[in-house]
C-alpha positions as CSV (number, residue, x, y, z in Angstrom):
1,M,0.0,0.0,0.0
2,L,1.1,3.6,-0.6
3,Y,0.1,6.8,1.1
4,K,-0.5,9.7,-1.3
5,F,-0.5,13.1,0.5
6,K,-2.1,16.0,-1.4
7,S,-2.4,19.7,-0.9
8,R,-3.3,22.6,-3.2
9,S,-0.1,24.3,-2.1
10,T,2.4,21.6,-3.2
11,A,2.9,18.6,-5.5
12,D,1.7,15.2,-4.3
13,L,3.9,13.3,-1.9
14,I,3.9,9.5,-2.1
15,L,5.3,7.3,0.7
16,L,5.4,3.6,1.2
17,E,3.0,2.3,3.8
18,P,5.4,1.7,6.7
19,H,7.0,5.2,6.3
20,G,3.7,7.0,5.8
21,R,2.2,5.1,8.8
22,R,5.1,6.2,11.0
23,L,4.8,9.8,10.1
24,L,1.1,9.8,10.7
25,Q,1.6,8.2,14.1
26,I,4.2,10.8,15.0
27,I,1.7,13.6,14.3
28,G,-1.0,11.8,16.2
29,K,-3.2,10.8,13.3
30,E,-4.7,7.3,12.8
31,P,-2.8,5.7,9.9
32,A,-6.1,5.0,8.1
33,A,-6.5,4.7,4.3
34,S,-7.5,8.3,4.1
35,G,-7.5,11.4,6.3
36,I,-6.8,15.1,6.7
37,V,-4.4,17.4,8.5
38,T,-6.2,20.7,8.8
39,V,-4.5,24.1,8.6
40,A,-5.1,24.5,12.3
41,Q,-3.4,21.2,13.0
42,I,-0.3,21.8,10.9
43,P,1.8,23.7,13.5
44,A,1.4,20.9,16.1
45,A,2.2,18.3,13.4
46,V,5.4,20.1,12.3
47,A,6.5,20.5,16.0
48,A,5.8,16.8,16.6
49,L,7.8,15.7,13.5
50,E,10.7,18.0,14.4
51,A,10.8,16.6,18.0
52,A,10.7,13.1,16.7
53,V,13.6,13.8,14.3
54,A,15.6,15.4,17.1
55,E,15.0,12.4,19.4
56,D,15.9,9.9,16.6
57,E,19.2,11.8,16.0
58,R,19.9,11.8,19.8
59,Q,19.4,8.0,19.9
60,A,21.5,7.4,16.9
61,A,24.3,9.5,18.4
62,A,24.1,7.6,21.7
63,Q,24.3,4.3,19.8
64,R,27.3,5.4,17.9
65,A,29.0,6.6,21.1
66,A,28.2,3.3,22.8
67,A,29.6,1.3,19.9
68,A,32.8,3.5,19.9
69,A,33.2,3.0,23.7
70,E,32.7,-0.7,23.3
71,A,35.3,-0.9,20.5
72,A,37.7,1.1,22.6
73,Q,37.1,-1.1,25.6
74,D,37.7,-4.2,23.6
75,G,41.2,-2.9,22.8
76,S,40.8,-2.5,19.1
77,A,44.2,-1.6,17.6
78,D,42.8,1.0,15.1
79,T,39.8,2.8,16.4
80,Q,39.2,4.6,13.2
81,D,38.7,1.3,11.3
82,S,36.6,-0.1,14.1
83,E,34.1,2.8,14.1
84,E,31.1,1.9,12.0
85,A,30.8,3.9,8.9
86,P,27.4,5.4,8.2
87,R,25.4,3.1,6.1
88,S,24.8,4.5,2.6
89,D,21.6,2.5,2.3
90,F,20.0,3.8,5.5
91,V,17.4,6.6,5.3
92,S,17.1,8.6,8.5
93,L,13.8,9.9,9.9
94,R,15.0,13.4,9.1
95,Q,15.4,12.4,5.4
96,R,12.0,10.7,5.4
97,A,10.2,13.5,7.2
98,A,11.7,16.5,5.4
99,P,9.4,16.4,2.3
100,F,6.3,16.0,4.5
101,I,7.4,18.8,6.8
102,D,8.0,21.0,3.8
103,M,4.5,20.1,2.4
104,L,2.9,20.9,5.8
105,R,4.7,24.3,6.1
106,R,3.9,25.3,2.5
107,S,0.3,24.2,3.0
108,A,0.0,26.3,6.2
109,Q,1.4,29.3,4.3
110,G,-1.1,28.8,1.5
111,G,-4.0,28.1,3.9
112,H,-4.7,24.6,2.6
113,D,-5.3,21.4,4.3
114,V,-3.2,18.2,3.6
115,V,-5.2,15.1,2.8
116,W,-4.1,11.6,2.2
117,G,-5.5,8.5,0.6
118,A,-4.3,5.0,-0.1
């Protein structure tokens, strides 16, 4: 299933079901087959998404620090090689949420709701 987000202020945004569901849950919406984020709800939705992105980045940084500390404790000879390189195939919450946050902001500026359908 796909989520297709629409607004009169922007182009459509299409997300795969797991990613669309996660963003909807973050903003407090039921991940149903269709729904609406009204202009009045947009500021709270953007704030919730930004808070979730910040928390996700804090957790990722803590995991990297813990992995580096564990590698150092194990006595790895070369800590630069033992540090895990960022995965090139990993898409962070920030990257997934950015187009949706942009859509919400532009929709609020234009005075238009954001709707979605499956």
